[in-house]
C-alpha positions as CSV (number, residue, x, y, z in Angstrom):
1,M,108.2,112.3,60.7
2,A,111.9,112.1,59.4
3,T,112.8,115.0,61.3
4,S,111.5,114.3,64.3
5,G,113.0,110.8,64.1
6,A,116.3,112.6,63.8
7,V,115.8,115.4,66.7
8,A,114.7,112.2,68.9
9,C,117.9,110.5,67.9
10,Q,120.0,113.8,68.8
11,A,118.4,113.7,72.1
12,A,118.8,110.5,72.9
13,A,122.4,110.4,71.9
14,I,122.9,113.3,74.1
15,G,121.6,112.0,76.9
16,A,123.3,108.8,76.9
17,Q,126.3,110.8,76.7
18,R,125.6,112.4,79.9
19,V,124.7,109.0,81.8
20,A,128.1,107.7,80.5
21,Q,129.8,111.0,81.6
22,R,128.3,110.8,84.9
23,R,129.3,106.7,85.5
24,A,132.6,107.8,84.6
25,S,133.2,110.3,87.3
26,R,131.9,107.8,89.7
27,P,133.9,105.3,91.8
28,A,134.4,102.0,90.0
29,A,132.2,99.5,91.7
30,V,133.5,96.3,93.1
31,P,131.8,93.5,91.5
32,A,129.9,91.0,93.8
33,A,130.8,87.3,93.8
34,A,127.8,84.6,93.1
35,P,127.3,83.8,97.1
36,C,126.8,88.1,97.7
37,R,124.3,88.3,94.8
38,R,122.6,85.4,96.5
39,R,122.4,87.0,99.8
40,Q,121.0,90.3,98.5
41,Q,118.4,88.1,96.9
42,Q,117.3,86.7,99.9
43,R,117.3,90.3,101.6
44,R,114.9,91.2,99.2
45,L,112.8,88.5,99.5
46,A,111.7,89.5,103.0
47,V,111.2,93.3,102.4
48,A,107.5,94.6,101.8
49,A,106.5,95.9,98.3
50,T,108.5,98.8,97.3
51,A,107.0,102.3,95.7
52,A,105.4,101.9,92.5
53,P,107.8,103.1,89.6
54,P,106.9,106.5,88.0
55,A,104.5,107.1,85.3
56,T,107.3,108.3,82.7
57,G,110.7,108.8,83.0
58,S,112.5,108.2,80.0
59,P,112.3,109.5,76.3
60,F,110.5,105.9,75.4
61,A,107.4,107.8,76.6
62,A,107.7,110.1,73.6
63,V,108.1,107.6,71.2
64,Q,105.6,107.6,67.8
65,N,107.9,105.6,65.3
66,E,110.0,102.8,64.8
67,E,112.8,105.6,63.8
68,Q,112.5,107.4,67.3
69,L,112.7,103.7,68.8
70,F,115.6,102.4,67.2
71,C,117.4,105.5,67.8
72,L,117.2,105.4,71.7
73,L,118.3,101.7,71.8
74,K,120.9,102.2,69.6
75,A,122.2,105.4,71.8
76,G,121.5,103.1,75.0
77,A,123.6,100.7,73.8
78,S,126.1,102.9,72.9
79,S,126.2,104.4,76.2
80,G,125.9,101.1,78.1
81,T,122.6,102.1,79.5
82,V,120.8,99.1,78.0
83,P,122.4,95.9,78.3
84,P,123.6,93.7,74.8
85,R,121.3,90.9,75.9
86,I,118.3,93.1,76.4
87,I,119.2,94.7,72.5
88,A,119.6,90.9,71.3
89,A,116.2,89.8,72.9
90,F,114.1,93.0,72.2
91,N,115.1,92.9,68.5
92,E,113.8,89.3,68.1
93,L,110.7,90.2,70.2
94,Y,110.0,93.4,67.9
95,A,110.1,91.6,64.8
96,N,107.7,88.8,66.2
97,Y,105.1,91.2,67.9
98,K,105.2,93.5,64.7
99,A,104.1,90.3,62.4
100,A,101.4,88.9,64.7
101,I,100.2,92.4,64.9
102,L,99.8,93.3,61.6
103,E,98.6,90.2,60.6
104,G,95.6,90.3,62.9
105,G,95.0,93.6,61.1
106,A,92.8,95.2,64.3
107,P,91.7,98.6,63.7
108,G,94.5,100.6,64.9
109,A,97.2,97.9,64.0
110,S,100.2,99.8,62.3
111,P,104.2,99.8,62.2
112,D,103.7,103.1,64.5
113,F,101.3,101.2,67.3
114,V,103.7,98.6,67.3
115,A,106.8,100.8,67.9
116,K,104.4,103.0,70.6
117,V,103.7,99.7,72.5
118,M,107.3,97.9,72.2
119,A,108.8,101.6,73.5
120,S,106.3,101.1,76.6
121,V,107.6,97.8,77.2
122,C,111.3,98.8,77.0
123,E,110.6,101.6,79.4
124,R,108.9,99.5,81.9
125,V,111.4,96.5,81.4
126,L,114.5,99.0,82.1
127,L,113.0,100.2,85.4
128,E,112.8,96.8,86.5
129,L,116.3,95.8,85.3
130,N,117.5,99.2,87.6
131,P,117.9,98.2,91.4
132,S,117.1,101.9,92.3
133,T,113.6,101.5,90.5
134,S,113.1,97.9,90.6
135,Y,109.7,96.5,92.1
136,T,109.6,94.1,94.9
137,F,106.4,92.1,95.1
138,P,105.0,91.2,98.5
139,S,103.0,88.6,99.2
140,Y,99.9,89.9,98.3
141,H,100.0,92.7,95.3
142,A,97.2,94.8,94.3
143,A,97.2,95.7,90.6
144,I,99.0,99.0,90.1
145,K,96.9,101.6,88.2
146,A,98.6,105.0,89.3
147,P,100.9,107.0,88.9
148,Y,101.4,104.5,85.8
149,D,98.5,102.0,84.4
150,Y,99.9,98.6,84.5
151,F,96.5,96.8,84.1
152,A,96.1,99.0,80.6
153,F,99.6,98.1,79.6
154,G,99.1,94.7,79.6
155,Q,95.8,94.9,77.9
156,R,96.9,97.0,75.2
157,Y,100.1,94.7,74.6
158,I,97.8,91.6,74.5
159,R,94.8,92.9,72.7
160,G,95.9,93.0,69.0
161,L,97.3,89.1,69.6
162,I,93.7,87.9,70.0
163,D,91.6,86.8,67.1
164,F,88.3,87.9,68.5
165,K,86.4,86.7,65.5
166,N,87.1,82.7,66.3
167,S,87.6,83.4,70.0
168,V,84.6,81.7,72.5
169,L,83.7,82.3,76.0
170,G,82.2,79.4,77.5
171,H,79.0,79.3,79.7
172,A,78.4,83.2,80.5
173,D,75.6,81.8,82.7
174,R,77.9,80.2,85.2
175,F,79.9,83.5,85.2
176,E,77.2,85.3,85.8
177,Q,76.6,83.2,88.9
178,I,79.9,83.7,89.9
179,Q,79.3,87.6,90.1
180,K,76.4,87.0,92.1
181,Q,78.2,84.5,94.8
182,L,80.6,87.3,95.0
183,D,78.1,90.1,95.4
184,A,76.8,88.1,98.3
185,G,80.3,88.2,100.2
186,E,81.1,84.6,99.0
187,N,84.5,83.2,97.8
188,V,85.2,81.7,94.4
189,V,88.1,79.6,93.6
190,L,89.0,78.5,89.6
191,I,91.0,75.7,89.6
192,A,92.8,76.3,86.0
193,N,95.1,75.3,83.5
194,H,97.8,77.4,82.9
195,Q,98.6,77.8,79.1
196,S,100.8,81.0,78.5
197,E,102.3,84.4,79.9
198,A,99.1,85.9,78.1
199,D,96.4,84.1,80.3
200,P,95.6,87.0,83.0
201,A,95.0,89.2,79.7
202,V,92.9,87.0,77.9
203,F,91.0,86.5,80.7
204,A,90.3,90.1,81.2
205,L,90.2,90.6,77.4
206,L,87.2,88.1,77.1
207,L,85.1,89.2,80.0
208,E,85.7,93.0,79.4
209,K,82.4,93.4,77.8
210,A,80.0,91.1,79.8
211,F,81.6,90.8,83.2
212,P,83.9,93.6,83.5
213,R,84.3,93.3,87.4
214,L,85.2,89.8,87.5
215,A,88.0,90.8,84.3
216,E,89.4,93.2,87.4
217,Q,88.8,91.9,90.6
218,V,90.4,88.3,90.2
219,I,93.5,87.3,92.1
220,Y,95.9,85.1,90.5
221,V,97.9,82.8,92.6
222,A,101.5,83.6,91.1
223,G,104.8,81.5,90.8
224,D,107.8,83.4,91.3
225,R,108.7,83.7,87.4
226,V,106.4,85.9,86.8
227,V,107.6,88.2,89.6
228,T,111.0,87.7,89.1
229,D,111.7,87.9,85.4
230,A,112.4,91.7,84.0
231,L,110.0,91.2,81.1
232,C,107.0,89.6,83.0
233,K,107.1,92.1,85.9
234,P,105.5,95.0,84.2
235,F,102.4,92.6,83.3
236,S,102.5,91.2,86.3
237,M,102.1,94.8,88.2
238,G,99.0,95.2,86.7
239,R,97.3,92.3,88.0
240,N,96.0,91.3,91.8
241,L,98.5,88.4,92.7
242,F,99.1,86.1,95.6
243,C,102.8,85.4,95.2
244,V,104.3,82.2,96.1
245,H,107.4,80.1,95.2
246,S,106.4,77.1,93.3
247,K,107.6,73.7,93.8
248,K,109.4,73.6,90.7
249,H,111.6,76.3,91.1
250,I,112.2,76.4,95.0
251,D,115.1,74.6,95.2
252,D,116.9,76.8,91.9
253,I,119.1,78.5,94.7
254,P,119.4,76.3,97.8
255,E,120.4,79.5,100.1
256,L,117.0,81.0,99.3
257,K,114.9,77.7,99.8
258,A,114.0,78.6,103.3
259,E,113.4,82.3,102.8
260,K,111.1,81.4,100.3
261,Q,109.2,78.8,102.2
262,A,108.9,81.5,104.7
263,M,107.1,83.8,102.3
264,N,104.6,81.1,101.0
265,R,103.4,80.9,104.6
266,R,103.1,84.6,104.7
267,T,101.6,84.2,101.4
268,L,99.0,81.7,103.0
269,K,98.4,83.5,105.8
270,A,97.1,86.5,103.4
271,M,95.5,84.3,101.5
272,Q,93.1,82.9,104.2
273,S,92.7,86.7,105.5
274,A,91.4,87.5,102.3
275,L,88.7,84.4,102.2
276,N,88.0,85.3,105.7
277,E,86.5,88.9,104.3
278,G,84.4,87.0,101.4
279,G,83.7,88.5,98.1
280,K,87.2,87.1,96.7
281,L,87.7,85.7,93.3
282,L,91.0,83.2,92.9
283,W,92.9,82.0,89.9
284,I,95.0,78.9,90.4
285,A,97.0,76.8,88.3
286,P,97.5,73.4,90.2
287,S,99.8,72.1,87.7
288,G,102.3,74.6,88.9
289,G,103.1,76.2,85.6
290,R,102.2,76.6,81.8
291,D,100.9,73.3,79.7
292,R,103.5,71.6,78.2
293,R,101.7,68.1,77.7
294,I,101.6,67.7,73.7
295,D,98.5,65.9,71.7
296,P,100.6,63.6,69.6
297,V,97.9,63.9,66.9
298,T,97.1,67.7,66.6
299,D,100.2,68.9,68.2
300,D,98.2,71.1,70.5
301,F,99.1,72.0,74.0
302,M,96.9,70.1,76.4
303,P,96.3,70.7,80.0
304,D,99.0,69.1,82.6
305,E,98.0,66.9,85.3
306,F,97.2,68.7,88.8
307,D,98.8,68.6,91.8
308,P,96.5,67.2,94.7
309,S,98.4,69.0,97.3
310,A,97.6,72.2,95.5
311,V,94.2,71.5,94.8
312,E,93.5,70.2,98.4
313,L,95.2,73.5,99.9
314,M,92.7,75.5,98.2
315,R,89.9,73.5,99.0
316,A,90.8,73.6,102.9
317,L,91.4,77.7,102.5
318,A,87.8,77.9,101.1
319,T,86.6,75.9,103.7
320,K,87.8,77.2,106.7
321,A,87.2,80.9,105.7
322,K,84.6,82.5,107.6
323,Q,82.8,82.9,104.6
324,P,80.9,80.4,102.2
325,G,83.4,79.1,99.6
326,H,83.0,77.8,95.8
327,I,85.3,75.9,93.4
328,Y,85.0,75.4,89.9
329,P,87.2,73.7,87.5
330,F,88.1,76.7,84.8
331,T,89.4,75.9,81.3
332,M,92.0,78.2,79.3
333,Y,93.0,77.8,75.7
334,S,95.9,80.7,74.9
335,Y,99.0,78.7,74.2
336,K,98.9,79.3,70.6
337,I,99.3,83.4,71.0
338,M,102.5,82.7,73.2
339,P,103.4,79.0,73.7
340,P,105.6,78.2,76.1
341,P,109.4,76.7,75.7
342,R,108.5,72.5,75.5
343,V,110.6,72.3,78.5
344,V,110.7,74.0,82.0
345,E,113.9,76.3,82.1
346,K,115.9,76.9,84.5
347,A,117.1,80.3,83.5
348,I,115.4,83.5,83.4
349,G,115.2,84.9,80.1
350,E,113.2,82.5,77.9
351,K,112.8,83.0,74.4
352,R,109.5,84.8,73.4
353,V,107.4,83.3,70.6
354,I,104.4,85.3,69.5
355,A,101.6,85.0,67.2
356,H,97.9,86.3,66.2
357,A,95.3,83.4,67.0
358,P,92.1,82.6,68.7
359,V,91.8,82.2,72.7
360,G,89.1,80.9,74.9
361,I,87.9,80.7,78.3
362,S,85.2,78.6,80.0
363,V,83.8,77.8,83.5
364,C,83.0,74.2,84.2
365,P,79.9,73.1,86.7
366,E,80.9,73.9,90.1
367,L,82.3,70.8,92.1
368,D,80.1,69.1,94.6
369,V,83.3,68.4,97.1
370,E,80.9,66.2,99.3
371,A,79.9,64.3,96.4
372,V,82.9,63.6,95.0
373,L,84.7,62.7,97.9
374,A,82.0,60.6,99.6
375,G,83.0,57.1,100.7
376,I,86.9,58.1,100.6
377,E,88.3,58.0,104.1
378,D,92.1,58.1,103.1
379,K,93.6,61.7,103.3
380,E,95.8,60.9,100.2
381,Q,93.0,59.3,98.5
382,R,90.6,62.4,98.7
383,Q,93.1,64.8,97.8
384,A,93.9,62.3,94.7
385,K,90.2,62.3,93.6
386,L,89.2,65.8,93.7
387,A,92.4,67.0,91.9
388,Q,91.8,64.3,89.6
389,Q,88.2,64.9,89.1
390,S,88.9,68.8,88.7
391,F,91.6,67.8,85.9
392,E,89.4,65.7,84.1
393,E,86.5,68.2,83.9
394,V,89.1,70.7,82.6
395,C,90.4,68.4,80.0
396,A,86.5,67.7,78.9
397,E,86.0,71.4,78.8
398,Y,89.2,71.8,77.1
399,D,88.5,69.5,73.8
400,R,84.8,71.2,73.9
401,M,86.2,74.7,73.3
402,R,89.1,73.4,70.8
403,A,86.2,71.9,68.6
404,A,84.3,75.5,68.9
405,I,87.1,77.4,67.8
406,R,87.4,75.5,65.0
407,D,83.9,74.3,64.3
408,P,81.7,77.7,64.5
409,A,78.7,75.7,64.0
410,S,78.9,73.7,67.0
411,R,79.6,76.7,68.9
412,E,76.1,77.6,70.5
413,A,75.2,73.9,71.3
414,A,78.2,73.7,73.7
415,G,77.6,76.9,75.7
416,F,79.9,78.9,73.4
417,T,79.3,82.6,72.9
418,Q,81.0,85.8,71.4
419,P,79.7,88.6,73.5
420,W,82.0,91.0,72.1
421,L,80.8,90.7,68.6
422,A,77.7,92.6,69.7
423,S,79.8,96.0,69.8
424,E,82.6,97.6,67.5
425,P,86.2,96.2,68.1
426,V,88.1,98.5,70.8
427,P,90.7,100.0,68.4
428,L,94.4,99.9,69.0
429,E,95.8,103.3,70.2
């Protein structure tokens, strides 16, 4: 393997040298001022989705081990094709990811597996840093599975981080009910807490054995961070998304606020159209971001309160749709594998902490909206009540899920199962 690594390193250095020579022969670009960059971003917000990036296109696709990977990164740093900030962030991410994967010890976990996975991350992130290959998300984005399978890319990255032996699925009977409702052409909205950037993969991985169609047909209502951060974008490209700009970040660049609001209106129109068709499963986190409320006793991340206007919006969309709709509070437990920063960061490119840990998802009983709101006439009070009811059910289920993860003896009585243990674990490859 050392010989193949040396050849790869030499080839990478030659390729980087040629890129540098081509760059040197071009006229120097005039640096754009900040307002110009903002105008460029503003124009990009309004366009339709760009073409999907190619399946391959860099030496990273051929990486088989750490030596080859770091030779490529070294050559890229020398030529300027890989930005220094990316090198620094990648080195830290690589060390964290490697430690978590090897600690987990899943079948196939090895330094070579880590190198191949992280090479694929490098390849896809560098494509997103290149304006000529960067992908622009439309209001509705369908998961890209060809020419490059971004869904499999995301599943592969997260699978080895999950402690499946201690992870749980809550109330399989309710997932079965949801699948039947979707098959009947009805819509289902999951009102969820949001714990980590890994949530879509956690959702899919815990459902792939028992409910594989739910794992792939869900549409996430996604904030701007996951479709603008170059490290997040490749993972987002493998999911079905309705793209919105959240209240937390809509004012970050004042010049873009009007266009962000316009995109939100386009997204709402797309959502209503989809719900009119029927058979749609939507996942939304009405807290507006990842959970950051901390339990002072256990130091666990706890669900953040729901924005009443966000819950009301989903109720209104589901009610106005031409097909029947159902609303379920939905609980996620995943923060330990990718805990968010404890405060909301304005800048793109946060530090990523990674660990091997158990996770869980669970469906609460379907909301009887009419019963919840019975006797309440005031509009704001109705919105607040519906959001509070959803939030309280999510929190109660979250506490039950934490207990089920920590105490196997309590799982069955609380409705938690582990359907993936009925078959051999999927090897990492």
